[in-house]
C-alpha positions in Angstrom: -153.4 -95.0 62.1 -157.1 -94.6 62.2 -157.4 -94.1 58.4 -155.5 -96.0 55.7 -154.1 -94.0 52.7 -156.0 -94.9 49.6 -159.0 -96.4 51.3 -162.5 -95.0 50.9 -164.7 -93.9 53.8 -168.3 -92.8 54.0 -168.2 -89.4 55.4 -171.2 -89.7 57.8 -171.1 -93.3 58.7 -167.3 -94.0 58.9 -165.9 -90.6 59.9 -168.3 -88.2 61.6 -170.2 -91.0 63.5 -166.9 -91.8 65.2 -165.1 -88.5 65.5 -167.9 -85.9 65.3 -167.4 -82.6 63.6 -169.4 -80.7 61.1 -170.8 -82.9 58.4 -171.1 -80.2 55.8 -168.4 -78.1 54.2 -164.8 -78.6 53.4 -163.3 -78.1 56.9 -164.6 -80.1 59.9 -163.2 -79.5 63.4 -164.4 -82.2 65.9 -164.5 -80.9 69.5 -163.6 -84.1 71.3 -160.6 -85.1 69.1 -157.3 -83.3 68.3 -157.9 -83.5 64.5 -158.9 -81.3 61.6 -160.7 -83.0 58.8 -160.4 -81.6 55.3 -162.5 -82.6 52.4 -161.4 -81.6 48.9 -163.6 -82.1 45.9 -164.4 -80.7 42.5 -166.9 -78.0 43.6 -164.2 -75.3 43.2 -164.1 -76.0 39.4 -167.5 -74.4 39.1 -166.1 -71.1 40.3 -162.8 -71.3 38.4 -160.4 -72.8 41.0 -159.6 -76.1 42.5 -157.5 -77.7 45.3 -154.6 -79.8 44.2 -150.9 -80.7 44.1 -148.3 -78.4 42.6 -145.0 -79.4 41.0 -143.2 -79.1 44.4 -145.4 -81.8 46.1 -147.4 -79.2 48.0 -151.2 -79.7 48.3 -152.8 -76.3 47.9 -156.1 -76.1 49.8 -158.5 -73.2 49.5 -160.0 -72.1 52.8 -163.6 -71.6 53.7 -165.7 -68.6 52.9 -168.2 -68.7 50.0 -168.9 -65.0 49.9 -166.7 -62.0 50.5 -163.0 -62.0 51.6 -161.9 -65.0 53.6 -161.0 -64.5 57.2 -158.9 -66.5 59.7 -161.9 -67.6 61.6 -163.3 -71.1 62.5 -161.9 -73.7 60.1 -159.3 -71.4 58.5 -158.0 -70.5 62.0 -157.9 -74.1 63.0 -155.6 -74.9 60.0 -153.3 -71.9 60.5 -153.0 -72.6 64.2 -152.3 -76.3 63.8 -148.8 -76.3 65.2 -149.9 -74.3 68.3 -152.8 -76.7 69.1 -151.0 -79.9 68.2 -153.9 -81.1 66.1 -153.6 -83.4 63.1 -154.8 -82.5 59.6 -156.4 -85.4 57.7 -157.2 -84.9 54.1 -159.9 -86.7 52.1 -160.8 -86.4 48.4 -164.5 -86.4 47.6 -166.1 -87.5 44.3 -169.8 -87.4 44.1 -172.3 -86.3 46.8 -173.1 -89.1 49.3 -170.3 -91.3 47.8 -167.4 -92.5 49.9 -164.3 -90.2 50.0 -160.7 -91.4 49.6 -158.2 -90.8 52.4 -155.2 -88.9 51.1 -153.2 -88.8 54.3 -152.0 -86.7 57.2 -150.6 -83.3 56.5 -149.0 -80.2 58.2 -149.8 -76.7 57.3 -146.5 -75.0 56.2 -147.4 -71.6 54.8 -150.3 -69.9 53.1 -151.0 -67.1 50.6 -153.9 -64.9 49.6 -155.2 -65.0 46.0 -157.9 -63.2 44.1 -160.5 -65.9 43.2 -164.2 -65.9 42.4 -166.7 -66.5 45.2 -169.9 -68.5 44.7 -171.6 -65.5 43.2 -168.7 -64.9 40.7 -167.4 -61.9 42.5 -163.7 -61.5 43.2 -162.7 -62.4 46.7 -159.4 -62.5 48.6 -159.1 -66.2 49.2 -156.7 -68.0 51.6 -154.9 -70.9 50.1 -153.1 -73.2 52.6 -149.9 -75.0 51.6 -150.1 -78.5 53.0 -147.3 -81.1 53.1 -147.7 -84.8 53.7 -146.3 -85.6 57.1 -144.7 -88.9 56.1 -142.5 -87.3 53.5 -140.9 -84.7 55.8 -138.3 -86.7 57.6 -136.3 -85.3 60.5 -133.8 -82.6 59.9 -130.5 -82.7 61.7 -130.4 -80.6 64.8 -127.8 -79.7 67.4 -127.8 -77.7 70.6 -126.9 -74.1 69.8 -123.7 -72.6 71.1 -123.7 -71.7 74.7 -124.3 -68.1 75.6 -127.5 -67.8 73.6 -130.4 -66.4 75.5 -133.0 -69.1 76.2 -135.9 -66.7 76.4 -135.0 -65.3 73.0 -134.7 -68.8 71.6 -138.2 -69.6 73.0 -139.7 -66.5 71.5 -138.2 -67.4 68.2 -139.5 -71.0 68.4 -143.0 -69.8 69.3 -143.0 -67.4 66.4 -141.7 -70.1 64.0 -144.4 -72.5 65.1 -147.1 -70.9 63.0 -148.0 -71.0 59.4 -146.9 -67.8 57.7 -147.7 -66.1 54.4 -145.3 -67.3 51.7 -145.2 -68.7 48.2 -146.2 -72.4 47.9 -142.8 -73.1 46.5 -141.3 -72.1 49.9 -143.5 -74.4 51.9 -141.0 -77.3 52.3 -138.1 -75.1 53.3 -140.3 -73.2 55.7 -141.3 -76.5 57.5 -137.6 -77.5 57.8 -136.6 -74.2 59.2 -139.5 -74.2 61.6 -138.6 -77.7 62.8 -134.9 -76.7 63.3 -135.7 -73.6 65.3 -138.2 -75.4 67.6 -135.9 -78.4 68.1 -132.9 -76.3 68.8 -134.8 -74.5 71.5 -136.2 -77.7 73.0 -132.7 -79.3 73.2 -131.3 -76.1 74.8 -134.3 -76.0 77.2 -133.4 -79.5 78.5 -129.8 -78.5 79.1 -128.5 -82.0 78.9 -131.2 -83.6 81.1 -133.8 -86.0 79.8 -137.2 -84.3 80.1 -138.8 -87.7 80.4 -136.8 -89.6 83.1 -134.9 -86.7 84.6 -131.5 -88.3 84.2 -128.4 -86.8 82.5 -127.8 -87.4 78.8 -126.1 -90.8 78.3 -123.0 -89.3 76.7 -121.5 -86.0 75.6 -121.2 -84.9 72.0 -118.0 -83.7 70.4 -119.0 -80.1 71.0 -119.5 -80.8 74.8 -123.3 -80.9 74.8 -125.3 -83.8 76.2 -126.9 -86.1 73.6 -130.7 -86.0 73.7 -133.3 -86.6 70.9 -136.4 -84.6 70.1 -139.6 -86.5 70.4 -143.1 -85.3 69.3 -145.6 -86.4 71.8 -148.6 -85.9 69.6 -147.4 -88.3 66.9 -145.3 -91.3 67.9 -143.5 -91.4 64.5 -141.9 -88.1 65.5 -143.3 -86.3 62.4 -145.7 -84.2 64.5 -146.4 -80.6 65.0 -143.4 -78.4 65.7 -144.2 -76.4 68.8 -142.4 -76.3 72.1 -145.4 -77.7 73.9 -145.5 -80.8 71.8 -141.8 -81.6 71.5 -139.6 -83.0 74.3 -135.9 -83.7 74.6 -135.4 -87.3 75.7 -132.6 -89.8 76.1 -132.4 -92.6 73.6 -133.6 -95.1 76.2 -136.8 -93.2 77.0 -137.2 -92.5 73.3 -137.2 -96.2 72.4 -139.4 -97.1 75.3 -142.0 -94.6 74.3 -142.1 -96.1 70.8 -141.8 -99.7 71.6 -142.3 -100.3 75.3 -145.4 -101.8 76.9 -145.7 -98.6 79.0 -145.0 -96.3 76.0 -148.3 -94.5 76.0 -148.1 -93.8 79.8 -144.6 -92.6 79.5 -145.5 -90.4 76.5 -148.4 -88.9 78.5 -146.2 -88.2 81.5 -143.8 -86.3 79.3 -146.7 -84.4 77.8 -147.8 -83.4 81.3 -144.4 -82.0 82.0 -144.4 -80.1 78.7 -147.8 -78.6 79.4 -146.6 -77.3 82.7 -143.5 -75.7 81.0 -145.0 -74.4 77.8 -148.8 -74.5 78.0 -150.5 -71.1 78.2 -154.1 -72.4 78.2 -155.9 -75.5 79.4 -154.9 -78.7 77.7 -157.4 -79.3 74.9 -157.1 -83.1 74.8 -155.2 -85.9 76.4 -154.6 -89.3 75.0 -156.5 -92.1 76.7 -156.0 -95.8 76.9 -158.8 -96.4 74.3 -157.2 -94.3 71.7 -155.0 -96.8 69.9 -152.8 -94.5 67.9 -149.7 -95.8 66.0 
């Protein structure tokens, strides 16, 4: 990965000089890279609130908007739309001004809630608090192709609806992510209908329930812990899956799969495509 957990980086010299994005504020959205950079510090303490972990392992991150009620615009919208856009959220902890910030890790936005918190003038505002989960701790829930007879369009609509952060309590964030993942993966496997979406061949064997065996693969993150949205998840055979992860042509195969997914699920121009110089692990 580009950043190493626990390592410190100078915000301007090490991060923005390479990836761009706004150099001020807590949320930075580089235009040329599929990432969202979050910076969490102690400034909120001055106003009576602070970002941080809760007892369920959820990082609660207060959105942007120093005066008045917060809106789902700019950085706040980027976070809430993360699953739709396939962008990665990278969180850094800041200490003092102009000092290096420590990389916490990559996260997914599970849910969010609105709380009454003081703004910079001390007036009460409706503040958006995002519930973020570290991506490496999510794992891969078990999925199976749903019973035959279910309407694919209905499944797709359900998957698209699920692939968005929704208002909920922070304590429900983890279960919301697992449910979202299951709904999206069930649809993706049903969409493939027993044919690998990478090589176009039939599944290598049949499950006990009669369905062809395929595996969900997240094209935007090769560890398969990526964003759960039909445009970024393909159903592939085990052979293609292993080749994407370990083969010499894995990047090219992954991009070919993404091109197919864009044609099936994309409803707007592709925002970004991986290139040979982007050495992502």
